[in-house]
N, C-alpha and C positions, 0 to 999 in steps of 0.2 A: 812419650816425647824422646826422640833420638837426635843425635847431632846432625844427621843428614836431613832431618825434617825442619830444622830451625830456619826461620826467615825473619828478616826485619819487619817491623810493623808497617802496615800499609800507608803510604805516603810519606814515610820518613826517609827514604832514600831517593834522591833526585838524580836524573840522568844529566851528566855533565854535558856542556855544549861542544866540548872538543876544541879542535883548532878552528878559529873563526876566519871566514873569508878565504877559505882554501877550496873553492869550486863548489858547484851545485850538489854534487854527490855527498858532500860532507853533511848537508842539511843546514849548514850555516854559511853558505857561500853568498855572494852578491852583496847584500846589505849587512851581513854579519849579525843578523838577529835583532837589528835596530829599527826595522820598518823602513819607510820611504822618507827621505829627506827631513827637512826641519831641524831646529836647533838641537833637539835631543839626539839626532843621529851624528852631530858633529863631534870632533875631537875637542876635549876640554870643556864640555858643557857642564855648567854648574848653575842651577836655578837660584835666583835671589830669593830671600825670605819674603813671603807675601806677594810674590810676582803672580799675576793673573793673566798671563799671555798677552800683556799690553794693555788690557782693560784697566781702567783706574782702580787701584787696589781698595778694598773696603775701609781700611783705616784712614784712607785719604777722602773717601766719599763721605764718611760720617762726620758730623760737627763736633768740635772739641769744646769742653766746658770746664771751667775752674782750673785750679792748679794745686800742687801739693807744697805747702809751706815747709821748708827744710828746717825752720827754726821752731816749729811747733813741738811741744812737749806734751805727750798724752799720758795721764796718770790712770792707774787702776784705783777706783774709789772703793774704800772699805769704811764702813760706818763703825762707831764704837759699839753698837749693839752687836755687830759681827765679831768684834774683838771678844766680846763677852761669850759669844757662842763657841769661838775657837777655844777659849779657856775651858768651857764646860764640856766640849766634845773631845778635845785632845789633851787637856791638862797642861797647856804650855803657858808659863808665866812671863817668859822672855820672848817677845814677838819681834822677829827680824824678817827681812825679805827671804832669807834662806829657809827659815822655819815655815814661812808661808808657801814657798815653793815646794818644800818637802811634802807638805800636806795637800798639794794639788790646788791650792786657792789661787796662785798666780802662775804665770809662765815665766820662764827664765829670761831675764833682761827687762822685765816690766818695771816701771816706776810706780811707787805706791804712795797714795795720799789717804790719810785718815780723816774722815768727815764726822761731824758731831751729831748724827741722827741716833736717837735711842739712848739707853742708859747703860752705865757700867758700874759694877759694884766691887769688882775685884782689883787688887793691887797688881798692875801689869807694868813691865818694862817694855816700851815700845820704841824700836829703832826702824824708821822708814824714811823715805825721801822728803815727805812734806806733811803738814798738819794744818787743819783749819783752826781758828782761834777758839771755837767752841769745843772742838775735839780735845785740844790741848788742855783747856780748863777742866773738862770732865774727867780726863785721865789723871790729872794732878789732884783733883778734888777726891777721887777714889783712892789716893795715896800712891799712885804709880808715877813712873818717870818717863819723860819724853825726850828722844834723841833724834835729831833730824840729820 
């Protein structure tokens, strides 16, 4: 390999159009590389999002169903049996949303509700957004504390 043998990779260097609309000899005379007529050949052309050439766009052709309730609160459900597993696997006695996030159990910004399915034998301090009545009773019966 020598300096005089070096060339760019194939297809990496594109030939410039040069000066547009400056005679047929330039290669880009006449229509200036924009084809013949139509909106795309005009000055200031900017297509609208989802524009299909005047045809009815697909989002207008398809039927709309339902709605998104802005007041809806979605919780990630964690059972007390899962809290017992978390203690056994990670050794965490103080369970918070931050500790659950750090262990990859929930995503950032998730709201957490503890449900009462399963058994718990460990004394845990649990601080999350919401608890079911049975979950609260089971955690307190095991000697733990509940903070909502």
